[in-house]
PyMOL Python script that loads the backbone (N, CA, C, O; Angstrom):
from pymol import cmd

cmd.read_pdbstr("""\
ATOM      1  N   MET A   1      92.852  89.362  81.808  1.00  0.00           N
ATOM      2  CA  MET A   1      92.300  90.675  82.101  1.00  0.00           C
ATOM      3  C   MET A   1      93.257  91.727  81.550  1.00  0.00           C
ATOM      4  O   MET A   1      94.465  91.660  81.780  1.00  0.00           O
ATOM      5  N   ASN A   2      92.714  92.686  80.830  1.00  0.00           N
ATOM      6  CA  ASN A   2      93.582  93.750  80.331  1.00  0.00           C
ATOM      7  C   ASN A   2      93.705  94.854  81.386  1.00  0.00           C
ATOM      8  O   ASN A   2      92.966  94.877  82.370  1.00  0.00           O
ATOM      9  N   LEU A   3      94.642  95.756  81.161  1.00  0.00           N
ATOM     10  CA  LEU A   3      94.917  96.815  82.139  1.00  0.00           C
ATOM     11  C   LEU A   3      93.712  97.708  82.368  1.00  0.00           C
ATOM     12  O   LEU A   3      93.465  98.134  83.496  1.00  0.00           O
ATOM     13  N   GLN A   4      92.965  97.997  81.327  1.00  0.00           N
ATOM     14  CA  GLN A   4      91.802  98.881  81.467  1.00  0.00           C
ATOM     15  C   GLN A   4      90.746  98.250  82.381  1.00  0.00           C
ATOM     16  O   GLN A   4      90.180  98.933  83.235  1.00  0.00           O
ATOM     17  N   ASN A   5      90.481  96.958  82.208  1.00  0.00           N
ATOM     18  CA  ASN A   5      89.509  96.287  83.071  1.00  0.00           C
ATOM     19  C   ASN A   5      89.996  96.257  84.513  1.00  0.00           C
ATOM     20  O   ASN A   5      89.213  96.456  85.442  1.00  0.00           O
ATOM     21  N   GLY A   6      91.288  96.010  84.699  1.00  0.00           N
ATOM     22  CA  GLY A   6      91.849  96.011  86.049  1.00  0.00           C
ATOM     23  C   GLY A   6      91.706  97.374  86.695  1.00  0.00           C
ATOM     24  O   GLY A   6      91.383  97.471  87.879  1.00  0.00           O
ATOM     25  N   TYR A   7      91.945  98.431  85.928  1.00  0.00           N
ATOM     26  CA  TYR A   7      91.797  99.790  86.450  1.00  0.00           C
ATOM     27  C   TYR A   7      90.348 100.055  86.832  1.00  0.00           C
ATOM     28  O   TYR A   7      90.073 100.605  87.899  1.00  0.00           O
ATOM     29  N   ASN A   8      89.415  99.662  85.956  1.00  0.00           N
ATOM     30  CA  ASN A   8      87.994  99.895  86.237  1.00  0.00           C
ATOM     31  C   ASN A   8      87.544  99.115  87.465  1.00  0.00           C
ATOM     32  O   ASN A   8      86.777  99.630  88.278  1.00  0.00           O
ATOM     33  N   ASN A   9      88.014  97.876  87.607  1.00  0.00           N
ATOM     34  CA  ASN A   9      87.656  97.080  88.788  1.00  0.00           C
ATOM     35  C   ASN A   9      88.190  97.733  90.054  1.00  0.00           C
ATOM     36  O   ASN A   9      87.493  97.783  91.067  1.00  0.00           O
ATOM     37  N   GLN A  10      89.422  98.233  90.005  1.00  0.00           N
ATOM     38  CA  GLN A  10      90.008  98.896  91.170  1.00  0.00           C
ATOM     39  C   GLN A  10      89.255 100.180  91.481  1.00  0.00           C
ATOM     40  O   GLN A  10      88.994 100.488  92.644  1.00  0.00           O
ATOM     41  N   LYS A  11      88.905 100.926  90.441  1.00  0.00           N
ATOM     42  CA  LYS A  11      88.160 102.175  90.623  1.00  0.00           C
ATOM     43  C   LYS A  11      86.808 101.890  91.275  1.00  0.00           C
ATOM     44  O   LYS A  11      86.404 102.605  92.192  1.00  0.00           O
ATOM     45  N   ASP A  12      86.101 100.852  90.812  1.00  0.00           N
ATOM     46  CA  ASP A  12      84.817 100.483  91.414  1.00  0.00           C
ATOM     47  C   ASP A  12      85.000 100.072  92.870  1.00  0.00           C
ATOM     48  O   ASP A  12      84.200 100.442  93.730  1.00  0.00           O
ATOM     49  N   SER A  13      86.046  99.313  93.143  1.00  0.00           N
ATOM     50  CA  SER A  13      86.335  98.883  94.506  1.00  0.00           C
ATOM     51  C   SER A  13      86.619 100.085  95.399  1.00  0.00           C
ATOM     52  O   SER A  13      86.143 100.150  96.532  1.00  0.00           O
ATOM     53  N   ASP A  14      87.391 101.030  94.888  1.00  0.00           N
ATOM     54  CA  ASP A  14      87.700 102.237  95.654  1.00  0.00           C
ATOM     55  C   ASP A  14      86.438 103.041  95.942  1.00  0.00           C
ATOM     56  O   ASP A  14      86.277 103.570  97.042  1.00  0.00           O
ATOM     57  N   LEU A  15      85.546 103.136  94.966  1.00  0.00           N
ATOM     58  CA  LEU A  15      84.293 103.872  95.173  1.00  0.00           C
ATOM     59  C   LEU A  15      83.423 103.181  96.211  1.00  0.00           C
ATOM     60  O   LEU A  15      82.789 103.848  97.029  1.00  0.00           O
ATOM     61  N   ASN A  16      83.385 101.855  96.188  1.00  0.00           N
ATOM     62  CA  ASN A  16      82.612 101.108  97.187  1.00  0.00           C
ATOM     63  C   ASN A  16      83.208 101.310  98.577  1.00  0.00           C
ATOM     64  O   ASN A  16      82.474 101.473  99.552  1.00  0.00           O
ATOM     65  N   THR A  17      84.522 101.299  98.667  1.00  0.00           N
ATOM     66  CA  THR A  17      85.194 101.520  99.950  1.00  0.00           C
ATOM     67  C   THR A  17      84.904 102.922 100.463  1.00  0.00           C
ATOM     68  O   THR A  17      84.630 103.101 101.650  1.00  0.00           O
ATOM     69  N   LEU A  18      84.960 103.908  99.593  1.00  0.00           N
ATOM     70  CA  LEU A  18      84.673 105.287  99.976  1.00  0.00           C
ATOM     71  C   LEU A  18      83.235 105.425 100.454  1.00  0.00           C
ATOM     72  O   LEU A  18      82.973 106.110 101.443  1.00  0.00           O
ATOM     73  N   GLU A  19      82.308 104.782  99.766  1.00  0.00           N
ATOM     74  CA  GLU A  19      80.907 104.838 100.167  1.00  0.00           C
ATOM     75  C   GLU A  19      80.714 104.175 101.532  1.00  0.00           C
ATOM     76  O   GLU A  19      79.967 104.686 102.366  1.00  0.00           O
ATOM     77  N   SER A  20      81.376 103.052 101.764  1.00  0.00           N
ATOM     78  CA  SER A  20      81.302 102.378 103.065  1.00  0.00           C
ATOM     79  C   SER A  20      81.865 103.261 104.171  1.00  0.00           C
ATOM     80  O   SER A  20      81.326 103.297 105.278  1.00  0.00           O
ATOM     81  N   PHE A  21      82.948 103.973 103.873  1.00  0.00           N
ATOM     82  CA  PHE A  21      83.545 104.865 104.865  1.00  0.00           C
ATOM     83  C   PHE A  21      82.606 106.028 105.177  1.00  0.00           C
ATOM     84  O   PHE A  21      82.505 106.455 106.327  1.00  0.00           O
ATOM     85  N   LYS A  22      81.923 106.537 104.162  1.00  0.00           N
ATOM     86  CA  LYS A  22      80.938 107.602 104.380  1.00  0.00           C
ATOM     87  C   LYS A  22      79.815 107.114 105.298  1.00  0.00           C
ATOM     88  O   LYS A  22      79.347 107.854 106.164  1.00  0.00           O
ATOM     89  N   ILE A  23      79.391 105.874 105.104  1.00  0.00           N
ATOM     90  CA  ILE A  23      78.338 105.301 105.956  1.00  0.00           C
ATOM     91  C   ILE A  23      78.844 105.174 107.382  1.00  0.00           C
ATOM     92  O   ILE A  23      78.109 105.469 108.326  1.00  0.00           O
ATOM     93  N   LEU A  24      80.095 104.737 107.556  1.00  0.00           N
ATOM     94  CA  LEU A  24      80.684 104.637 108.891  1.00  0.00           C
ATOM     95  C   LEU A  24      80.701 106.004 109.574  1.00  0.00           C
ATOM     96  O   LEU A  24      80.317 106.119 110.738  1.00  0.00           O
ATOM     97  N   ILE A  25      81.136 107.026 108.871  1.00  0.00           N
ATOM     98  CA  ILE A  25      81.159 108.382 109.434  1.00  0.00           C
ATOM     99  C   ILE A  25      79.752 108.810 109.824  1.00  0.00           C
ATOM    100  O   ILE A  25      79.549 109.379 110.897  1.00  0.00           O
ATOM    101  N   SER A  26      78.791 108.542 108.969  1.00  0.00           N
ATOM    102  CA  SER A  26      77.396 108.902 109.252  1.00  0.00           C
ATOM    103  C   SER A  26      76.899 108.188 110.504  1.00  0.00           C
ATOM    104  O   SER A  26      76.225 108.794 111.337  1.00  0.00           O
ATOM    105  N   ASN A  27      77.225 106.909 110.642  1.00  0.00           N
ATOM    106  CA  ASN A  27      76.806 106.150 111.830  1.00  0.00           C
ATOM    107  C   ASN A  27      77.434 106.702 113.107  1.00  0.00           C
ATOM    108  O   ASN A  27      76.768 106.793 114.138  1.00  0.00           O
ATOM    109  N   ILE A  28      78.704 107.069 113.042  1.00  0.00           N
ATOM    110  CA  ILE A  28      79.383 107.637 114.217  1.00  0.00           C
ATOM    111  C   ILE A  28      78.729 108.966 114.584  1.00  0.00           C
ATOM    112  O   ILE A  28      78.469 109.233 115.757  1.00  0.00           O
ATOM    113  N   LYS A  29      78.468 109.788 113.587  1.00  0.00           N
ATOM    114  CA  LYS A  29      77.816 111.075 113.854  1.00  0.00           C
ATOM    115  C   LYS A  29      76.427 110.859 114.473  1.00  0.00           C
ATOM    116  O   LYS A  29      76.022 111.605 115.366  1.00  0.00           O
ATOM    117  N   TYR A  30      75.707 109.850 114.003  1.00  0.00           N
ATOM    118  CA  TYR A  30      74.383 109.553 114.566  1.00  0.00           C
ATOM    119  C   TYR A  30      74.504 109.129 116.031  1.00  0.00           C
ATOM    120  O   TYR A  30      73.721 109.569 116.873  1.00  0.00           O
ATOM    121  N   LEU A  31      75.495 108.266 116.339  1.00  0.00           N
ATOM    122  CA  LEU A  31      75.697 107.833 117.726  1.00  0.00           C
ATOM    123  C   LEU A  31      75.964 109.013 118.658  1.00  0.00           C
ATOM    124  O   LEU A  31      75.542 109.003 119.815  1.00  0.00           O
ATOM    125  N   LYS A  32      76.664 110.026 118.153  1.00  0.00           N
ATOM    126  CA  LYS A  32      77.051 111.172 118.966  1.00  0.00           C
ATOM    127  C   LYS A  32      76.082 112.346 118.857  1.00  0.00           C
ATOM    128  O   LYS A  32      76.267 113.364 119.524  1.00  0.00           O
ATOM    129  N   ASP A  33      75.046 112.212 118.021  1.00  0.00           N
ATOM    130  CA  ASP A  33      74.102 113.311 117.804  1.00  0.00           C
ATOM    131  C   ASP A  33      73.460 113.741 119.126  1.00  0.00           C
ATOM    132  O   ASP A  33      72.992 112.908 119.902  1.00  0.00           O
ATOM    133  N   LYS A  34      73.448 115.045 119.366  1.00  0.00           N
ATOM    134  CA  LYS A  34      72.950 115.580 120.637  1.00  0.00           C
ATOM    135  C   LYS A  34      71.457 115.306 120.851  1.00  0.00           C
ATOM    136  O   LYS A  34      71.008 115.213 121.993  1.00  0.00           O
ATOM    137  N   THR A  35      70.695 115.180 119.785  1.00  0.00           N
ATOM    138  CA  THR A  35      69.257 114.931 119.909  1.00  0.00           C
ATOM    139  C   THR A  35      68.917 113.444 119.834  1.00  0.00           C
ATOM    140  O   THR A  35      68.207 112.921 120.692  1.00  0.00           O
ATOM    141  N   TRP A  36      69.422 112.774 118.817  1.00  0.00           N
ATOM    142  CA  TRP A  36      69.003 111.398 118.535  1.00  0.00           C
ATOM    143  C   TRP A  36      70.018 110.343 118.945  1.00  0.00           C
ATOM    144  O   TRP A  36      69.716 109.151 118.898  1.00  0.00           O
ATOM    145  N   GLY A  37      71.200 110.752 119.339  1.00  0.00           N
ATOM    146  CA  GLY A  37      72.278 109.811 119.589  1.00  0.00           C
ATOM    147  C   GLY A  37      72.105 108.944 120.825  1.00  0.00           C
ATOM    148  O   GLY A  37      71.164 109.108 121.602  1.00  0.00           O
ATOM    149  N   CYS A  38      73.023 108.035 120.979  1.00  0.00           N
ATOM    150  CA  CYS A  38      73.057 107.118 122.121  1.00  0.00           C
ATOM    151  C   CYS A  38      73.459 107.902 123.382  1.00  0.00           C
ATOM    152  O   CYS A  38      74.485 108.582 123.376  1.00  0.00           O
ATOM    153  N   PRO A  39      72.671 107.817 124.451  1.00  0.00           N
ATOM    154  CA  PRO A  39      72.982 108.578 125.665  1.00  0.00           C
ATOM    155  C   PRO A  39      74.394 108.288 126.203  1.00  0.00           C
ATOM    156  O   PRO A  39      75.088 109.203 126.648  1.00  0.00           O
ATOM    157  N   TRP A  40      74.806 107.040 126.162  1.00  0.00           N
ATOM    158  CA  TRP A  40      76.140 106.689 126.661  1.00  0.00           C
ATOM    159  C   TRP A  40      77.228 107.304 125.781  1.00  0.00           C
ATOM    160  O   TRP A  40      78.212 107.845 126.284  1.00  0.00           O
ATOM    161  N   GLN A  41      77.041 107.215 124.464  1.00  0.00           N
ATOM    162  CA  GLN A  41      78.039 107.759 123.535  1.00  0.00           C
ATOM    163  C   GLN A  41      78.131 109.279 123.628  1.00  0.00           C
ATOM    164  O   GLN A  41      79.217 109.848 123.519  1.00  0.00           O
ATOM    165  N   LYS A  42      76.995 109.931 123.828  1.00  0.00           N
ATOM    166  CA  LYS A  42      76.979 111.398 123.851  1.00  0.00           C
ATOM    167  C   LYS A  42      77.827 111.962 124.981  1.00  0.00           C
ATOM    168  O   LYS A  42      78.356 113.066 124.853  1.00  0.00           O
ATOM    169  N   LYS A  43      77.970 111.233 126.084  1.00  0.00           N
ATOM    170  CA  LYS A  43      78.714 111.777 127.219  1.00  0.00           C
ATOM    171  C   LYS A  43      80.177 111.336 127.257  1.00  0.00           C
ATOM    172  O   LYS A  43      80.897 111.663 128.200  1.00  0.00           O
ATOM    173  N   GLN A  44      80.623 110.592 126.233  1.00  0.00           N
ATOM    174  CA  GLN A  44      82.009 110.127 126.222  1.00  0.00           C
ATOM    175  C   GLN A  44      82.968 111.252 125.840  1.00  0.00           C
ATOM    176  O   GLN A  44      82.613 112.193 125.129  1.00  0.00           O
ATOM    177  N   SER A  45      84.184 111.118 126.336  1.00  0.00           N
ATOM    178  CA  SER A  45      85.257 112.067 126.037  1.00  0.00           C
ATOM    179  C   SER A  45      86.499 111.263 125.648  1.00  0.00           C
ATOM    180  O   SER A  45      86.520 110.037 125.758  1.00  0.00           O
ATOM    181  N   HIS A  46      87.527 111.972 125.193  1.00  0.00           N
ATOM    182  CA  HIS A  46      88.777 111.280 124.897  1.00  0.00           C
ATOM    183  C   HIS A  46      89.224 110.475 126.121  1.00  0.00           C
ATOM    184  O   HIS A  46      89.599 109.308 126.011  1.00  0.00           O
ATOM    185  N   LYS A  47      89.176 111.116 127.274  1.00  0.00           N
ATOM    186  CA  LYS A  47      89.657 110.468 128.496  1.00  0.00           C
ATOM    187  C   LYS A  47      88.795 109.274 128.900  1.00  0.00           C
ATOM    188  O   LYS A  47      89.327 108.240 129.304  1.00  0.00           O
ATOM    189  N   SER A  48      87.487 109.400 128.799  1.00  0.00           N
ATOM    190  CA  SER A  48      86.609 108.310 129.225  1.00  0.00           C
ATOM    191  C   SER A  48      86.728 107.081 128.312  1.00  0.00           C
ATOM    192  O   SER A  48      86.411 105.964 128.723  1.00  0.00           O
ATOM    193  N   LEU A  49      87.180 107.292 127.086  1.00  0.00           N
ATOM    194  CA  LEU A  49      87.315 106.179 126.143  1.00  0.00           C
ATOM    195  C   LEU A  49      88.670 105.479 126.220  1.00  0.00           C
ATOM    196  O   LEU A  49      88.869 104.447 125.580  1.00  0.00           O
ATOM    197  N   ILE A  50      89.601 106.028 126.996  1.00  0.00           N
ATOM    198  CA  ILE A  50      90.940 105.426 127.093  1.00  0.00           C
ATOM    199  C   ILE A  50      90.893 103.944 127.466  1.00  0.00           C
ATOM    200  O   ILE A  50      91.574 103.153 126.815  1.00  0.00           O
ATOM    201  N   PRO A  51      90.126 103.524 128.478  1.00  0.00           N
ATOM    202  CA  PRO A  51      90.121 102.091 128.811  1.00  0.00           C
ATOM    203  C   PRO A  51      89.693 101.197 127.637  1.00  0.00           C
ATOM    204  O   PRO A  51      90.215 100.096 127.468  1.00  0.00           O
ATOM    205  N   PHE A  52      88.744 101.676 126.832  1.00  0.00           N
ATOM    206  CA  PHE A  52      88.265 100.892 125.690  1.00  0.00           C
ATOM    207  C   PHE A  52      89.324 100.838 124.587  1.00  0.00           C
ATOM    208  O   PHE A  52      89.534  99.797 123.965  1.00  0.00           O
ATOM    209  N   LEU A  53      89.977 101.960 124.358  1.00  0.00           N
ATOM    210  CA  LEU A  53      91.058 101.990 123.371  1.00  0.00           C
ATOM    211  C   LEU A  53      92.192 101.076 123.802  1.00  0.00           C
ATOM    212  O   LEU A  53      92.762 100.354 122.984  1.00  0.00           O
ATOM    213  N   ASN A  54      92.513 101.108 125.070  1.00  0.00           N
ATOM    214  CA  ASN A  54      93.577 100.253 125.606  1.00  0.00           C
ATOM    215  C   ASN A  54      93.207  98.778 125.461  1.00  0.00           C
ATOM    216  O   ASN A  54      94.032  97.965 125.045  1.00  0.00           O
ATOM    217  N   GLU A  55      91.972  98.437 125.805  1.00  0.00           N
ATOM    218  CA  GLU A  55      91.521  97.045 125.708  1.00  0.00           C
ATOM    219  C   GLU A  55      91.549  96.548 124.262  1.00  0.00           C
ATOM    220  O   GLU A  55      92.039  95.452 123.988  1.00  0.00           O
ATOM    221  N   GLU A  56      91.025  97.353 123.345  1.00  0.00           N
ATOM    222  CA  GLU A  56      90.992  96.933 121.937  1.00  0.00           C
ATOM    223  C   GLU A  56      92.393  96.835 121.361  1.00  0.00           C
ATOM    224  O   GLU A  56      92.662  95.954 120.545  1.00  0.00           O
ATOM    225  N   SER A  57      93.285  97.721 121.767  1.00  0.00           N
ATOM    226  CA  SER A  57      94.678  97.655 121.308  1.00  0.00           C
ATOM    227  C   SER A  57      95.331  96.369 121.794  1.00  0.00           C
ATOM    228  O   SER A  57      96.024  95.695 121.032  1.00  0.00           O
ATOM    229  N   SER A  58      95.114  96.030 123.046  1.00  0.00           N
ATOM    230  CA  SER A  58      95.677  94.796 123.611  1.00  0.00           C
ATOM    231  C   SER A  58      95.136  93.563 122.897  1.00  0.00           C
ATOM    232  O   SER A  58      95.882  92.626 122.613  1.00  0.00           O
ATOM    233  N   GLU A  59      93.846  93.567 122.610  1.00  0.00           N
ATOM    234  CA  GLU A  59      93.243  92.432 121.911  1.00  0.00           C
ATOM    235  C   GLU A  59      93.799  92.309 120.494  1.00  0.00           C
ATOM    236  O   GLU A  59      93.991  91.201 119.993  1.00  0.00           O
ATOM    237  N   PHE A  60      94.054  93.440 119.855  1.00  0.00           N
ATOM    238  CA  PHE A  60      94.656  93.415 118.520  1.00  0.00           C
ATOM    239  C   PHE A  60      96.067  92.845 118.583  1.00  0.00           C
ATOM    240  O   PHE A  60      96.441  92.011 117.758  1.00  0.00           O
ATOM    241  N   ILE A  61      96.839  93.290 119.548  1.00  0.00           N
ATOM    242  CA  ILE A  61      98.210  92.791 119.711  1.00  0.00           C
ATOM    243  C   ILE A  61      98.200  91.290 119.986  1.00  0.00           C
ATOM    244  O   ILE A  61      99.013  90.553 119.429  1.00  0.00           O
ATOM    245  N   ASP A  62      97.292  90.837 120.834  1.00  0.00           N
ATOM    246  CA  ASP A  62      97.172  89.399 121.110  1.00  0.00           C
ATOM    247  C   ASP A  62      96.867  88.622 119.834  1.00  0.00           C
ATOM    248  O   ASP A  62      97.445  87.561 119.600  1.00  0.00           O
ATOM    249  N   ALA A  63      95.970  89.141 119.017  1.00  0.00           N
ATOM    250  CA  ALA A  63      95.607  88.470 117.767  1.00  0.00           C
ATOM    251  C   ALA A  63      96.817  88.365 116.839  1.00  0.00           C
ATOM    252  O   ALA A  63      96.980  87.366 116.139  1.00  0.00           O
ATOM    253  N   ILE A  64      97.661  89.394 116.835  1.00  0.00           N
ATOM    254  CA  ILE A  64      98.880  89.350 116.017  1.00  0.00           C
ATOM    255  C   ILE A  64      99.788  88.230 116.507  1.00  0.00           C
ATOM    256  O   ILE A  64     100.271  87.426 115.709  1.00  0.00           O
ATOM    257  N   TYR A  65     100.021  88.176 117.807  1.00  0.00           N
ATOM    258  CA  TYR A  65     100.883  87.138 118.359  1.00  0.00           C
ATOM    259  C   TYR A  65     100.309  85.742 118.124  1.00  0.00           C
ATOM    260  O   TYR A  65     101.061  84.787 117.925  1.00  0.00           O
ATOM    261  N   GLU A  66      98.991  85.620 118.145  1.00  0.00           N
ATOM    262  CA  GLU A  66      98.338  84.328 117.903  1.00  0.00           C
ATOM    263  C   GLU A  66      98.294  83.971 116.418  1.00  0.00           C
ATOM    264  O   GLU A  66      97.943  82.848 116.055  1.00  0.00           O
ATOM    265  N   LYS A  67      98.655  84.935 115.557  1.00  0.00           N
ATOM    266  CA  LYS A  67      98.615  84.764 114.101  1.00  0.00           C
ATOM    267  C   LYS A  67      97.223  84.328 113.635  1.00  0.00           C
ATOM    268  O   LYS A  67      97.073  83.477 112.758  1.00  0.00           O
ATOM    269  N   ASN A  68      96.219  84.940 114.253  1.00  0.00           N
ATOM    270  CA  ASN A  68      94.831  84.612 113.954  1.00  0.00           C
ATOM    271  C   ASN A  68      94.250  85.710 113.056  1.00  0.00           C
ATOM    272  O   ASN A  68      93.852  86.773 113.532  1.00  0.00           O
ATOM    273  N   ALA A  69      94.210  85.432 111.763  1.00  0.00           N
ATOM    274  CA  ALA A  69      93.792  86.442 110.780  1.00  0.00           C
ATOM    275  C   ALA A  69      92.371  86.935 111.033  1.00  0.00           C
ATOM    276  O   ALA A  69      92.094  88.125 110.878  1.00  0.00           O
ATOM    277  N   ASN A  70      91.467  86.034 111.421  1.00  0.00           N
ATOM    278  CA  ASN A  70      90.088  86.457 111.679  1.00  0.00           C
ATOM    279  C   ASN A  70      90.017  87.416 112.862  1.00  0.00           C
ATOM    280  O   ASN A  70      89.313  88.424 112.804  1.00  0.00           O
ATOM    281  N   ASN A  71      90.743  87.107 113.932  1.00  0.00           N
ATOM    282  CA  ASN A  71      90.748  88.000 115.095  1.00  0.00           C
ATOM    283  C   ASN A  71      91.443  89.317 114.784  1.00  0.00           C
ATOM    284  O   ASN A  71      91.020  90.371 115.259  1.00  0.00           O
ATOM    285  N   ILE A  72      92.503  89.264 113.992  1.00  0.00           N
ATOM    286  CA  ILE A  72      93.185  90.502 113.594  1.00  0.00           C
ATOM    287  C   ILE A  72      92.194  91.418 112.883  1.00  0.00           C
ATOM    288  O   ILE A  72      92.110  92.607 113.190  1.00  0.00           O
ATOM    289  N   CYS A  73      91.456  90.870 111.946  1.00  0.00           N
ATOM    290  CA  CYS A  73      90.468  91.654 111.197  1.00  0.00           C
ATOM    291  C   CYS A  73      89.398  92.217 112.128  1.00  0.00           C
ATOM    292  O   CYS A  73      89.047  93.394 112.040  1.00  0.00           O
ATOM    293  N   GLU A  74      88.889  91.383 113.010  1.00  0.00           N
ATOM    294  CA  GLU A  74      87.855  91.824 113.951  1.00  0.00           C
ATOM    295  C   GLU A  74      88.374  92.929 114.864  1.00  0.00           C
ATOM    296  O   GLU A  74      87.697  93.935 115.078  1.00  0.00           O
ATOM    297  N   GLU A  75      89.570  92.740 115.397  1.00  0.00           N
ATOM    298  CA  GLU A  75      90.129  93.741 116.319  1.00  0.00           C
ATOM    299  C   GLU A  75      90.483  95.031 115.598  1.00  0.00           C
ATOM    300  O   GLU A  75      90.391  96.108 116.186  1.00  0.00           O
ATOM    301  N   LEU A  76      90.883  94.943 114.344  1.00  0.00           N
ATOM    302  CA  LEU A  76      91.109  96.171 113.572  1.00  0.00           C
ATOM    303  C   LEU A  76      89.812  96.956 113.433  1.00  0.00           C
ATOM    304  O   LEU A  76      89.817  98.185 113.499  1.00  0.00           O
ATOM    305  N   GLY A  77      88.707  96.254 113.241  1.00  0.00           N
ATOM    306  CA  GLY A  77      87.401  96.920 113.181  1.00  0.00           C
ATOM    307  C   GLY A  77      87.073  97.608 114.492  1.00  0.00           C
ATOM    308  O   GLY A  77      86.569  98.731 114.509  1.00  0.00           O
ATOM    309  N   ASP A  78      87.368  96.916 115.603  1.00  0.00           N
ATOM    310  CA  ASP A  78      87.114  97.517 116.918  1.00  0.00           C
ATOM    311  C   ASP A  78      88.001  98.741 117.144  1.00  0.00           C
ATOM    312  O   ASP A  78      87.557  99.744 117.703  1.00  0.00           O
ATOM    313  N   LEU A  79      89.258  98.650 116.704  1.00  0.00           N
ATOM    314  CA  LEU A  79      90.158  99.808 116.822  1.00  0.00           C
ATOM    315  C   LEU A  79      89.688 100.961 115.944  1.00  0.00           C
ATOM    316  O   LEU A  79      89.747 102.122 116.349  1.00  0.00           O
ATOM    317  N   LEU A  80      89.224 100.639 114.749  1.00  0.00           N
ATOM    318  CA  LEU A  80      88.719 101.688 113.862  1.00  0.00           C
ATOM    319  C   LEU A  80      87.536 102.409 114.498  1.00  0.00           C
ATOM    320  O   LEU A  80      87.424 103.630 114.394  1.00  0.00           O
ATOM    321  N   LEU A  81      86.661 101.666 115.150  1.00  0.00           N
ATOM    322  CA  LEU A  81      85.539 102.295 115.845  1.00  0.00           C
ATOM    323  C   LEU A  81      86.050 103.266 116.906  1.00  0.00           C
ATOM    324  O   LEU A  81      85.541 104.381 117.022  1.00  0.00           O
ATOM    325  N   GLN A  82      87.043 102.857 117.673  1.00  0.00           N
ATOM    326  CA  GLN A  82      87.617 103.737 118.691  1.00  0.00           C
ATOM    327  C   GLN A  82      88.205 104.997 118.063  1.00  0.00           C
ATOM    328  O   GLN A  82      87.993 106.105 118.555  1.00  0.00           O
ATOM    329  N   ILE A  83      88.934 104.816 116.987  1.00  0.00           N
ATOM    330  CA  ILE A  83      89.545 105.961 116.293  1.00  0.00           C
ATOM    331  C   ILE A  83      88.469 106.911 115.777  1.00  0.00           C
ATOM    332  O   ILE A  83      88.597 108.130 115.892  1.00  0.00           O
ATOM    333  N   MET A  84      87.415 106.345 115.211  1.00  0.00           N
ATOM    334  CA  MET A  84      86.342 107.182 114.670  1.00  0.00           C
ATOM    335  C   MET A  84      85.623 107.946 115.780  1.00  0.00           C
ATOM    336  O   MET A  84      85.260 109.108 115.599  1.00  0.00           O
ATOM    337  N   LEU A  85      85.417 107.300 116.925  1.00  0.00           N
ATOM    338  CA  LEU A  85      84.791 107.999 118.055  1.00  0.00           C
ATOM    339  C   LEU A  85      85.674 109.149 118.536  1.00  0.00           C
ATOM    340  O   LEU A  85      85.178 110.244 118.804  1.00  0.00           O
ATOM    341  N   HIS A  86      86.975 108.907 118.647  1.00  0.00           N
ATOM    342  CA  HIS A  86      87.893 109.974 119.063  1.00  0.00           C
ATOM    343  C   HIS A  86      87.923 111.103 118.025  1.00  0.00           C
ATOM    344  O   HIS A  86      87.984 112.280 118.378  1.00  0.00           O
ATOM    345  N   ALA A  87      87.878 110.730 116.755  1.00  0.00           N
ATOM    346  CA  ALA A  87      87.877 111.751 115.696  1.00  0.00           C
ATOM    347  C   ALA A  87      86.620 112.609 115.793  1.00  0.00           C
ATOM    348  O   ALA A  87      86.696 113.830 115.655  1.00  0.00           O
ATOM    349  N   GLU A  88      85.480 111.996 116.025  1.00  0.00           N
ATOM    350  CA  GLU A  88      84.226 112.751 116.134  1.00  0.00           C
ATOM    351  C   GLU A  88      84.238 113.655 117.369  1.00  0.00           C
ATOM    352  O   GLU A  88      83.764 114.789 117.305  1.00  0.00           O
ATOM    353  N   ILE A  89      84.766 113.174 118.472  1.00  0.00           N
ATOM    354  CA  ILE A  89      84.888 114.008 119.666  1.00  0.00           C
ATOM    355  C   ILE A  89      85.769 115.219 119.364  1.00  0.00           C
ATOM    356  O   ILE A  89      85.445 116.342 119.749  1.00  0.00           O
ATOM    357  N   GLY A  90      86.870 114.984 118.680  1.00  0.00           N
ATOM    358  CA  GLY A  90      87.743 116.094 118.299  1.00  0.00           C
ATOM    359  C   GLY A  90      87.055 117.065 117.360  1.00  0.00           C
ATOM    360  O   GLY A  90      87.217 118.278 117.496  1.00  0.00           O
ATOM    361  N   PHE A  91      86.298 116.555 116.419  1.00  0.00           N
ATOM    362  CA  PHE A  91      85.565 117.402 115.484  1.00  0.00           C
ATOM    363  C   PHE A  91      84.539 118.246 116.207  1.00  0.00           C
ATOM    364  O   PHE A  91      84.363 119.421 115.886  1.00  0.00           O
ATOM    365  N   GLU A  92      83.849 117.653 117.193  1.00  0.00           N
ATOM    366  CA  GLU A  92      82.840 118.390 117.948  1.00  0.00           C
ATOM    367  C   GLU A  92      83.454 119.560 118.697  1.00  0.00           C
ATOM    368  O   GLU A  92      82.802 120.589 118.877  1.00  0.00           O
ATOM    369  N   LYS A  93      84.685 119.420 119.131  1.00  0.00           N
ATOM    370  CA  LYS A  93      85.339 120.490 119.893  1.00  0.00           C
ATOM    371  C   LYS A  93      85.750 121.646 118.982  1.00  0.00           C
ATOM    372  O   LYS A  93      85.921 122.772 119.449  1.00  0.00           O
ATOM    373  N   ILE A  94      85.907 121.374 117.692  1.00  0.00           N
ATOM    374  CA  ILE A  94      86.315 122.398 116.739  1.00  0.00           C
ATOM    375  C   ILE A  94      85.130 123.264 116.326  1.00  0.00           C
ATOM    376  O   ILE A  94      85.255 124.481 116.186  1.00  0.00           O
ATOM    377  N   ILE A  95      83.972 122.617 116.133  1.00  0.00           N
ATOM    378  CA  ILE A  95      82.819 123.390 115.612  1.00  0.00           C
ATOM    379  C   ILE A  95      82.031 124.040 116.742  1.00  0.00           C
ATOM    380  O   ILE A  95      81.038 124.722 116.489  1.00  0.00           O
TER     381      ILE A  95
END
""", "prot")
cmd.dss("prot")
cmd.show_as("cartoon", "prot")
cmd.util.cbc("prot")
cmd.orient("prot")
């Protein structure tokens, strides 16, 4: 593989990752939407989500100690969801 092909492959991968992240943001916004969103999600706050963030963090730490790559990946996804929910709550308070 030459350098140009490697660059193009990385660029395509980065664009796919960016598009996936945009979809994730859109899904989080939909969950929190005041009209169409999930009733449970709409009433969550930073404080109400603390137990879930704590649980997912603990599960991630356990996966690290167990050296279980599949669980690490899964728990990182769960943590990312928590982070995205907190980010959306923070964004809602700004606008």
